[in-house]
VOTI-237088 format. One record per residue (C-alpha): residue in one letter; x, y, z. Coordinates in steps of 0.02 Angstrom, whole numbers, padded with zeros to 5 digits, always signed. Each point is the difference from the previous one (the first is absolute). Example, Ala and Ser with C-alpha at 12.3 -4.5 7.8 and 13.67 -1.06 7.14 Angstrom:
<sites>
a+00615-00225+00390;s+00069+00172-00033;
</sites>
This chain:
<sites>
m+05033+06737+05623;e+00116+00112-00079;r-00037+00203+00003;d-00086+00063-00157;t+00119+00117-00091;d-00031+00145-00123;p+00057-00064-00167;f+00041+00193-00042;e+00126+00020+00126;s+00121-00119-00100;i+00003+00126-00136;d+00195+00070-00014;e-00013+00126-00118;d+00202+00051+00006;a+00029-00179-00038;i-00126+00000-00138;l+00077+00144-00092;a+00169-00073+00035;e-00064-00158-00092;q-00068+00119-00136;i+00177+00078-00031;s+00095-00168+00009;n-00122-00038-00129;r+00033+00138-00114;q+00188-00039+00017;l+00001-00170-00034;k-00105+00051-00148;k+00121+00139-00062;q+00170-00129+00022;e-00122-00113-00105;e-00021+00128-00146;r+00198+00042+00020;a+00035-00153-00019;l-00116-00039-00157;v+00099+00185-00077;l+00169-00079+00033;r-00050-00183-00081;v-00067+00091-00165;y+00152+00144-00001;n+00083-00179-00005;y-00076-00059-00119;y+00019+00162-00110;r+00205+00005+00030;v+00022-00187-00054;i-00112+00039-00168;l+00086+00132-00034;s+00176-00073+00008;f-00065-00140-00121;l-00075+00138-00092;l+00182+00087-00041;l+00094-00160-00019;i-00134-00057-00145;v+00008+00169-00071;f+00195-00014-00007;w+00020-00158-00076;e-00144-00016-00102;v-00054+00191-00073;p+00149+00052-00138;n+00054+00181+00009;q-00090+00053+00141;t-00003+00178+00030;f-00043+00034+00176;v+00114-00146+00101;g+00166-00052-00030;a+00034+00094-00106;l+00145+00089+00077;e+00105-00141+00089;p-00078-00167-00056;g+00116-00106+00101;l-00022+00102+00156;f-00185+00005-00013;q-00009-00184-00016;s+00102-00022+00161;v-00112+00133+00091;a-00155-00079-00057;m+00071-00175+00058;v+00032+00042+00171;y-00150+00094+00026;l-00106-00164-00083;a+00095-00098+00129;a-00011+00126+00153;n-00201+00000-00048;v-00006-00177+00015;a+00070-00013+00144;c-00085+00128+00091;s-00193-00061-00076;f+00055-00174+00063;f+00035+00054+00170;i-00154+00107+00011;l-00113-00103-00111;v+00033-00158+00073;r+00045+00005+00167;d-00122+00145+00050;d+00091+00061+00114;p-00081+00145+00120;r+00163+00096+00030;a-00010+00025-00193;v-00124+00134+00014;t+00104+00096+00126;d+00048+00162-00033;t+00191-00042-00017;p-00011-00142-00122;i-00106+00097-00109;a+00102+00164-00003;s+00146-00093-00046;l-00097-00093-00139;v-00031+00162-00063;i+00186+00075+00001;l+00051-00163-00083;d-00122+00016-00145;l+00043+00193-00022;f+00190-00056+00000;f-00037-00148-00130;l-00105+00115-00118;s+00122+00141+00028;a+00129-00107-00071;l-00100-00063-00139;l-00049+00169-00044;l+00178+00046-00025;a+00034-00163-00111;s-00154+00034-00110;g+00074+00188-00028;g-00089+00112+00129;v-00182+00066+00000;e-00017+00017-00190;s-00015-00189+00010;g-00169-00006+00082;l+00063-00100+00157;s+00023+00137+00114;y-00216+00000+00013;l+00034-00186+00104;l+00074+00106+00144;l-00176+00083+00014;f-00062-00179+00045;c+00130-00010+00132;v-00027+00157+00092;a-00204-00014-00016;f+00016-00188+00083;g+00105+00075+00136;a-00114+00148+00018;i-00149-00123+00041;m+00085-00136+00116;l+00112+00151+00120;q-00084+00166+00047;g+00079+00141+00060;r+00177+00066-00062;m+00087-00172-00029;s-00127+00014-00159;m+00085+00174-00040;l+00181-00081-00008;f-00049-00125-00144;a-00060+00156-00104;a+00143+00067+00047;i+00124-00145-00047;a-00094-00020-00162;t+00045+00158-00050;v+00187+00005+00062;c+00015-00164-00096;g-00100+00070-00160;i+00094+00157-00004;s+00191-00090+00019;v-00038-00115-00125;e-00020+00158-00125;y+00149+00074+00061;y+00109-00134-00026;l-00063-00046-00152;h+00004+00165-00069;a+00182+00013+00072;t+00034-00151-00103;g-00049+00070-00150;a-00148-00140-00021;t-00132+00134-00004;f-00001+00194-00073;g-00065+00159+00036;h-00115+00044+00162;q-00169-00069-00038;h+00027-00163+00111;y+00025+00116+00147;f-00147+00103-00022;e-00118-00184-00027;i+00089-00072+00187;a-00045+00153+00083;l-00164+00004-00044;l-00014-00201+00043;a+00063+00056+00163;v-00131+00122+00029;v-00133-00152-00030;f+00104-00122+00124;f-00025+00128+00133;l-00206+00046-00051;v-00037-00206-00020;d+00086-00003+00174;y-00092+00142+00058;l-00174-00060-00077;f+00006-00175+00089;q+00051+00059+00163;y-00145+00126+00000;v-00103-00127-00044;a+00071-00134+00127;n-00041+00121+00129;l-00175+00026-00054;i-00018-00186+00012;a+00086-00011+00171;e-00112+00147+00075;r-00168-00106-00085;d+00055-00155+00079;r+00029+00083+00149;e-00190+00065+00013;v-00044-00162-00071;v+00060-00108+00151;s-00075+00145+00104;l-00169-00042-00072;e+00013-00186-00030;a+00038+00001+00193;l-00162+00102+00054;d-00088-00131-00121;r+00065-00133+00080;i-00039+00034+00170;h-00168+00022-00059;h-00030-00153-00069;v+00092-00086+00167;a-00128+00085+00081;e-00150-00054-00121;r+00067-00174-00005;s+00016-00016+00187;r-00175+00073+00014;q-00061-00164-00128;e+00105-00121+00102;l-00082+00044+00157;e-00182-00008-00081;i+00063-00167-00090;s+00063-00062+00161;n-00163+00042+00112;a-00110-00070-00153;r+00114-00171+00014;f-00007-00018+00168;q-00197+00019-00019;v+00014-00133-00133;l+00111-00101+00097;l-00118+00021+00162;e-00150-00062-00102;s+00096-00145-00098;t+00116-00084+00122;g-00038-00174+00075;e+00034+00039+00174;g-00116+00109+00114;v+00064+00166+00040;l-00076+00104+00147;g+00061+00181+00074;l-00056+00003+00177;d+00034+00162+00124;m+00088-00007+00158;e-00161-00069+00091;g-00016-00159-00131;i-00154+00070-00093;i+00018-00005-00170;t+00010+00128-00097;f+00043-00075-00169;a-00028-00156-00092;n+00011-00053-00190;p-00120-00142-00076;r+00114-00163+00038;a-00028+00033+00190;c-00207+00022-00017;q+00019-00171-00088;l+00094-00088+00122;l-00082+00075+00167;e-00168-00022-00104;i-00064+00194+00036;d-00060+00137-00104;y+00121+00148-00017;q-00109+00122+00094;e-00019-00115+00149;l+00161-00033+00008;i+00071+00178+00026;g-00008+00043+00173;s-00001-00186+00054;d+00125-00040+00154;v+00141-00114-00081;q-00049-00118+00151;r-00145-00034-00063;f+00072-00130-00128;m+00129-00091+00138;v-00058-00173+00067;p-00016-00016+00194;a+00083-00137+00065;d-00150-00070+00054;a-00066-00021-00167;a+00161-00096-00059;s+00017-00173-00019;e+00086-00107+00152;s+00139-00054-00133;d+00028+00193-00022;k+00138+00078+00108;v-00057+00144+00090;v+00112+00140+00075;s+00000+00162+00043;i-00074+00158-00073;r+00198+00068-00026;e+00025-00148-00135;q-00130+00112-00100;k+00127+00114-00099;v-00126+00157-00054;l-00061+00003+00168;t+00186+00018+00075;l+00041+00115-00126;l-00131+00135+00045;d+00020-00045+00188;l-00179-00035+00015;p-00079-00096+00138;a-00107-00163-00042;k-00168-00026+00026;a+00039-00196+00016;t+00131-00147-00028;y+00016-00025-00184;d+00046-00142-00100;p+00150+00056-00083;g-00005-00096-00149;r-00211+00034-00054;w-00108+00150-00048;q-00168-00026-00039;t-00124+00088-00125;a-00136+00120+00030;t-00114-00165+00003;g+00099-00071+00150;e+00075-00137-00126;p+00183-00016+00055;f+00150-00027-00112;i+00195-00018-00012;i+00077+00174-00013;e+00170+00074-00042;y+00053+00176+00034;s+00092+00127+00013;a-00005+00182+00057;e+00100+00162-00013;a-00035+00156+00112;t-00012+00175-00118;i+00108+00148+00055;n-00047+00161-00051;k+00126+00131-00050;s+00044+00064+00196;g+00043-00186+00016;e-00144-00052+00114;r-00117-00155-00017;t-00157+00030-00070;g-00054-00167-00013;a+00019-00158-00098;v-00017-00099-00170;l-00035-00188-00004;l+00006-00102-00121;f-00082-00200+00022;l-00027-00144-00121;n-00134-00159+00039;i+00110-00153-00007;t-00106-00116+00048;q+00013-00104-00163;q+00188+00029-00006;r+00032-00085+00169;e-00125-00139-00053;n+00082-00035-00164;e+00162+00004+00086;e-00036-00117+00137;r-00088-00127-00152;v+00169+00024-00070;e+00088-00044+00148;y-00118-00150+00000;l+00040-00051-00177;a+00172+00014+00018;n-00012-00163+00132;f-00138-00081-00030;d-00100-00077-00150;e-00135+00072-00037;l-00107-00137-00089;t+00039-00132+00148;g+00015+00110+00143;l+00168-00091+00043;a+00213+00074+00012;n+00048+00042-00168;r+00177-00072-00030;t+00097+00161+00057;n-00098-00022+00170;f+00049-00176+00010;t+00171+00017-00034;g+00026+00136+00109;v-00080-00110+00134;l+00096-00137-00048;k+00154+00094+00034;s-00027+00044+00167;a-00062-00184+00042;i+00168-00054-00063;r+00102+00133+00109;r-00082-00032+00160;n+00018-00197-00047;v+00194+00041+00040;r+00043-00151+00106;g-00098-00145-00119;q-00074-00103+00141;r-00162+00015-00086;y-00043+00001-00199;i-00104+00133-00129;g-00058-00090-00143;i-00065+00074-00153;l-00139-00084-00112;i-00022+00069-00163;i-00189-00062-00083;d-00028+00001-00170;t-00179-00026-00069;d+00001-00147-00139;h-00055+00057-00168;f-00080+00157+00060;t+00019+00054-00163;v-00120-00113-00073;i-00112+00050+00148;n+00028+00182-00048;e-00022-00027-00207;k-00155-00127+00018;l-00102+00081+00144;g+00078+00178-00005;q+00078+00112+00100;k-00142+00057+00109;v-00005-00192+00057;g+00160-00009+00009;d+00032+00147+00122;e-00128-00097+00114;m+00079-00150+00013;l+00155+00099+00048;r-00096+00089+00129;m-00084-00174+00067;l+00181-00075-00009;a+00069+00137+00102;e-00119-00009+00123;r+00027-00194+00028;l+00204+00048-00001;k-00030+00118+00150;n-00107-00145+00089;l+00137-00128-00005;v+00122+00093+00087;r+00042+00043+00179;p-00012+00180+00080;g+00173+00079-00036;d+00042-00092-00162;m-00043+00109-00160;v-00078-00029-00163;a+00034+00119-00165;r-00044-00007-00166;l+00164+00021-00109;h-00074+00021-00167;g-00145-00060-00094;d-00050-00168+00050;q+00157-00047+00116;f-00011+00011+00188;a+00126-00017+00146;i-00011-00035+00181;m+00127+00024+00117;l+00007-00101+00163;v+00090+00036+00149;d+00058-00072+00147;m-00002-00183-00066;d+00090-00122+00109;h+00028-00112-00152;a+00033+00044-00170;e-00093-00146-00057;n-00161+00090+00101;a-00035+00104-00170;a-00034-00177-00092;i-00157-00007+00111;v-00080+00173-00049;a+00048-00027-00203;e-00100-00171+00036;k-00147+00099+00069;i+00012+00130-00136;n+00002-00127-00129;r-00161-00092+00066;e-00082+00166+00030;a+00027+00067-00160;s-00049-00152-00093;e-00171+00048+00073;p-00148+00069-00117;i-00006+00185+00006;s-00178+00035+00010;l-00012+00191-00116;d-00145+00090-00014;d-00046-00031-00132;g+00016-00152-00101;a+00058-00184+00047;p+00124-00029+00115;v+00191+00021-00042;t+00134-00139+00025;t+00176+00032-00007;s+00166-00051+00088;v+00169+00094+00050;s+00191-00049+00004;i+00098+00055+00135;g+00183+00026+00016;i+00073-00001+00173;a+00163+00067+00068;v+00048+00009+00183;t+00147+00096+00096;g+00125-00111+00047;s+00202+00004+00014;d+00028+00081-00167;d-00037+00182+00060;r-00116+00049-00134;d-00076+00169-00036;s-00185+00051-00008;d+00034+00013-00228;e+00098-00170+00014;l-00135-00076+00122;i-00147+00043-00118;s+00122-00047-00161;a+00037-00183+00073;a-00213-00011+00027;i-00023+00053-00161;s+00135-00132-00066;a-00087-00146+00104;l-00184+00076-00079;e+00074-00032-00177;i+00045-00193+00040;a-00150-00016+00085;k-00084+00041-00154;a+00116-00127-00108;h-00081-00121+00108;g-00173-00007-00051;r-00048+00173+00097;n-00138-00045+00146;t+00161-00008+00115;y+00135+00066+00084;r+00177-00011-00002;f+00142+00070+00129;f+00155+00081-00051;q+00156-00091-00031;p+00164+00108+00002;e+00057-00100-00140;m-00130+00085-00108;q+00065+00166+00042;k+00167-00040-00061;k-00070-00085-00162;a-00084+00167-00031;e+00144+00112+00018;e+00112-00123-00117;k-00103+00006-00116;k-00023+00194+00001;r+00208+00013+00000;v-00017-00115-00159;q-00144+00109-00093;m+00091+00153+00024;m+00174-00078-00059;l-00098-00060-00149;r-00026+00167-00071;s+00176+00035-00016;a+00068-00152-00055;i-00029+00002-00177;d+00087+00172-00038;n+00127-00033+00130;g+00050-00190-00116;e-00027-00106+00132;f-00109-00132-00093;h+00093-00130-00113;m-00042-00142-00100;m+00019-00208+00025;y-00023-00114-00121;q-00036-00194+00032;p+00011-00104-00150;i-00167-00120-00059;i+00074-00167-00076;s-00107-00102-00121;l-00007-00175+00043;r-00028-00052-00183;d+00111+00104-00096;q+00139-00011+00180;k+00039+00192-00041;i-00028+00152+00072;a-00189+00048-00060;t-00020+00159+00090;a+00039+00099+00175;e-00098+00061+00135;a+00050+00203+00054;l+00018+00020+00190;i+00027+00164+00079;r+00099+00033+00148;w+00030+00172+00095;h+00151+00040+00084;p-00050+00172+00098;a+00162+00134-00002;d+00004+00004+00208;a-00076-00177+00041;d+00005-00167-00015;p-00079-00098-00147;i-00208-00004+00013;r-00082-00152-00088;p-00113-00007-00124;d-00151-00083+00097;i+00035+00154+00121;f-00004+00147-00101;i-00113-00045-00146;p-00164-00035+00096;i+00026+00172+00094;a+00020+00070-00181;e-00153-00070-00054;e-00093+00057+00164;s+00077+00181-00029;g-00022+00012-00188;q+00190+00010-00032;i-00007-00165-00093;g-00047+00093-00162;n+00173+00097-00006;i+00105-00150+00045;g-00102-00107-00127;d+00045+00140-00142;w+00168-00008+00056;v+00002-00199-00003;l-00053-00020-00167;g+00104+00128-00081;s+00160-00057+00089;v-00058-00185-00069;a-00046+00080-00186;a+00165+00110-00018;q+00106-00192+00077;i-00083-00104-00133;k+00034+00132-00132;a+00187-00005+00066;w+00007-00207-00028;q-00084+00008-00171;e+00124+00107-00044;k+00176-00084+00089;l-00073-00188-00041;g-00109+00017-00149;v-00116-00105+00099;y-00084+00018+00153;p-00116-00064+00114;s-00173+00068+00064;v-00004+00054+00173;a-00136-00032+00126;i-00052+00157+00091;n-00121+00007+00154;v-00155+00106-00005;s-00111+00064+00143;s-00163+00004-00030;k-00026+00183+00050;q+00096+00022-00143;l-00121-00056-00113;r-00150+00076+00067;s+00017+00145-00133;h+00037+00002-00183;e+00167+00091+00048;f+00122-00145+00030;r-00067-00081-00176;e+00043+00155-00089;r+00160+00030+00087;f+00060-00178-00036;q-00054+00023-00190;d+00106+00156-00008;l+00136-00078+00081;i+00026-00154-00129;r-00014+00109-00131;h+00135+00145+00068;h+00110-00160+00007;n-00074-00084-00150;l-00019-00162+00075;p-00120-00151-00043;m-00161+00015+00120;g+00049-00182+00061;g+00157+00066+00054;v-00056+00051+00164;e-00124-00133+00099;l-00104+00061+00130;e-00026-00101+00177;l-00139+00016+00093;t-00029-00080+00197;e-00167-00109+00018;t-00049+00116+00141;g+00041+00139-00099;v-00119-00015-00143;m-00140-00040+00127;e+00009+00163+00082;d-00094+00094-00134;p-00044-00152-00131;t-00112+00121-00112;t+00121+00135-00053;t+00157-00117+00015;l-00098-00118-00136;d-00020+00146-00101;e+00171+00075-00016;l+00064-00171-00004;v-00105-00054-00170;k+00082+00160-00081;l+00150-00031+00049;h+00011-00192-00070;d-00092+00065-00142;l+00149+00103-00058;g+00117-00159+00029;v+00056+00024+00173;s+00037-00178+00095;i-00082-00017+00162;s+00023-00124+00136;i-00056-00014+00170;d+00109-00019+00122;d+00016-00086+00172;f-00155-00115-00047;g-00083-00098+00141;t+00028+00132+00110;g-00159+00107-00002;y-00188-00026-00013;s-00057+00017-00155;s-00117-00107-00078;l+00056-00116-00168;d-00162+00079-00098;y+00076+00145+00006;l+00175-00020-00030;r-00054-00106-00170;r-00074+00189-00070;l+00158+00092+00041;p+00113+00033-00144;l+00133-00134+00064;d+00170-00075-00093;i+00089-00052+00156;l-00037-00064+00180;k+00134+00010+00127;i-00008-00138+00147;d+00055+00077+00154;q+00144-00063+00083;s-00078-00043+00151;f-00068-00159-00092;t+00165-00037-00090;f+00086-00009+00177;g-00112-00147+00041;i+00070-00115-00141;g+00080-00132+00092;e-00053+00041+00139;s-00203+00002-00011;e-00107-00121-00109;h-00138+00111+00029;d+00110+00156-00072;e+00061-00114-00139;e-00182-00036-00044;i-00046+00178+00011;v+00143+00037-00157;r-00055-00119-00098;v-00162+00053+00015;m+00012+00155-00057;i+00138-00027-00146;r-00130-00116-00069;m-00158+00146+00037;a+00127+00128-00081;h+00041-00114-00150;a-00184-00029-00027;m-00051+00176+00005;g+00129+00031-00137;l+00118+00079+00118;k+00218-00016+00027;v+00055-00031+00167;i+00150+00046+00109;c+00043-00065+00144;e+00084+00128+00144;g+00115-00037+00125;v+00074-00152-00087;e+00170-00032+00126;t+00041-00191-00017;k+00029-00133-00121;e-00149-00083+00069;h-00122+00141-00056;l+00079+00008-00153;q-00034-00164-00053;f-00168-00025+00067;l-00060+00158-00109;k+00081-00086-00152;a-00099-00144+00031;h-00159+00091+00016;d+00025+00107-00148;c+00042+00161+00074;d+00044+00138-00139;y+00115+00111+00090;v+00080+00011+00177;q+00082+00133+00099;g+00114-00004+00172;y+00145-00002+00080;y+00049-00171-00051;f+00064+00084-00187;s+00030+00160+00044;k-00039+00159+00152;p-00060+00152-00077;l+00132+00082-00107;s+00072+00177+00013;v-00015+00059-00206;d+00169-00024-00010;d+00009-00182+00039;m-00164-00029-00091;t+00082+00078-00147;d+00143-00150+00022;l-00126-00132+00008;l-00097+00046-00164;t+00166+00026-00063;a+00082-00174+00048;e-00152-00085-00053;k+00004+00091-00179;d+00167-00054-00017;g-00012-00194+00021;t+00118+00042+00155;l-00125-00035+00134;n-00157-00157-00009;v-00120+00083+00141;m-00049-00184+00040;d+00186-00004+00055;l-00017+00165+00107;p-00026-00084+00170;e+00155-00097-00030;t+00111+00133-00035;a-00063+00160+00094;s+00069+00006+00195;e-00094-00058+00145;k-00032+00182+00054;a-00116+00003-00162;k-00110-00147+00066;v-00033+00073+00168;p-00165+00066+00012;v-00057+00148+00107;a-00197+00025+00046;p-00076+00065-00103;a+00091-00044-00138;h-00156+00073-00122;v-00060+00171+00026;s-00007+00113-00146;v-00110+00142-00042;
</sites>
């Protein structure tokens, strides 16, 4: 410890005196600056008043009476000089302005101008001569010594000179003005002397005050130092009593001379008994330490080394014991105490019982690597071990397998039986998994009800399936719980194995999770291996999803229109809107690829809104150009109908473009309707009540019941093109088409048959009373311009749509797969 210092030794009387003098000088400088500012205000105001009196007061008797023109000129120059000086002094606030030279120059300048005004106004009788008195007084206040007497002398000389000049030129008569200026000169010197006398008294008083203040300051400093010493001692005492550390004072023999209350608590001993005890009494001998603790020599006990004391035993360096013999883990520091002579007098030791802290650290370390519920490794631990295993398997001659195991319907078990039962079931399942693997393999709990197993050193990748089959069998066995009936569950397993593709740990786990999803999709309670194609599909799906986010803003979507022909009227009855996507920096992406991705990612709503707005605007454009226009059918995802928002946007767009409700028809796929039949039915009914025409698209490819279809508010049934392609080739398909047409008519629905591509298709459908046809036989999907030309030609009578196959080019008949995909 550092040597004690006397706080009174640090008092420097000369420094305190110099500080007081400096403060007084600073204060005096501030006072001079204040007087200078006030004087400048006086000078500016005086100049303005003289000008005002000259211009505004007629027949004035004390200014401007002798030489008005000269008086005006001098007053204007004096005012300008005053403003310039005042601006410099008041605005810039330059400390150099309060020094002797600028002040003396300012007084002399004022004496000169006021003498000129005195001359122009007619001498001492005008009364302006008394203004010289203010200049002399200001100079006496601001400057001491002979310099101030110079101002009085200058004022006297200027006054006498003015009077002499005026008398010599005949401007004044008699000698009375000489007597008056002489009296005024005496006043100049008396005022200067008076101010000088007062200034000297004030300066003497300042010197006395400085001395007294310095002595008072020294006294206060000494008193404050004494108080601070008392406060410091009190704080030290409070610190000793309130600190969370134990504090012991030791002499050179290791005897405890003082201790704080915390030390008594930690050592479980009274203060009186603790004082005078040997510090080695509380050290744990090596033979009392546990075998797992490291036993070292005495020199590792820092306090004994510091005091150069002989040890009475070999001590455990990390443990002490209480007075009752209870050991604890200690953390302490010790510093020597030094007196003023630099001699060591003992030591101060600060210590803490960190047993609980060490246990908490060990627990935190455990929880960072293991799952608290099951005792298995957690995801972090599992991933780290897997990385090491992959690095060791550099030659790839053996296989490492990852099994991701997910408990089937675990959420239902938690909800029905409670979280306590769910936790117990997970613990039992974890035990079964540990019993199924070999030494060297690893079981972990990733999160929730998902587990992972790492199988190392496998001869064949297929061996992982053997383990998976065992897990499926073992997991299916009823789990007996402490209270309640046995619980039966099952698991789904995804498997990924190291191979030639050099997957890292994250990729291997991701592959197993992908395989797990496939296992779930195939009915659960089974396992599936990961295939590289799965990963490629997942990456492509993610890429498309990212590109969709900016497709609308970048203008990458556009609409195509395929006409739908009425066989009864033999003309274009309506058209189907088909969306196409041409990304800016990629090849076109088919709707059957990006539409399902948009539905899954929740982006279908924005795309559907764009399609609806684009189609409504196009119908309005056809109406304005052609006078008549076909209705247009757009495909709607069932996900768009799961809330009222689509219906409200639909109504707003129709009203905005001033279209009839039947102008835009809605198509839903049979499979889409059955995904959420209750909500879909409710929204469809509300839309149909508004007058919207609704059709079921791709009929025959789904799994809906006829009873449910009968309750839907439908107007049109569209037969899927897969059945149309069978016409002329399969009697079975032909019979299905006939039955569907009759059934639709029996339900009061119109029928559109998609995929009409040959004359044979058309003749069959005509023969069986199909209402509408659509397909490449008549037209492929057309751009807006081509569709407009087609509608214009039909309206003008220059084209019969039934003759279109004969007049169209052959490339218009070449089908592309799929020929019908839309939003």
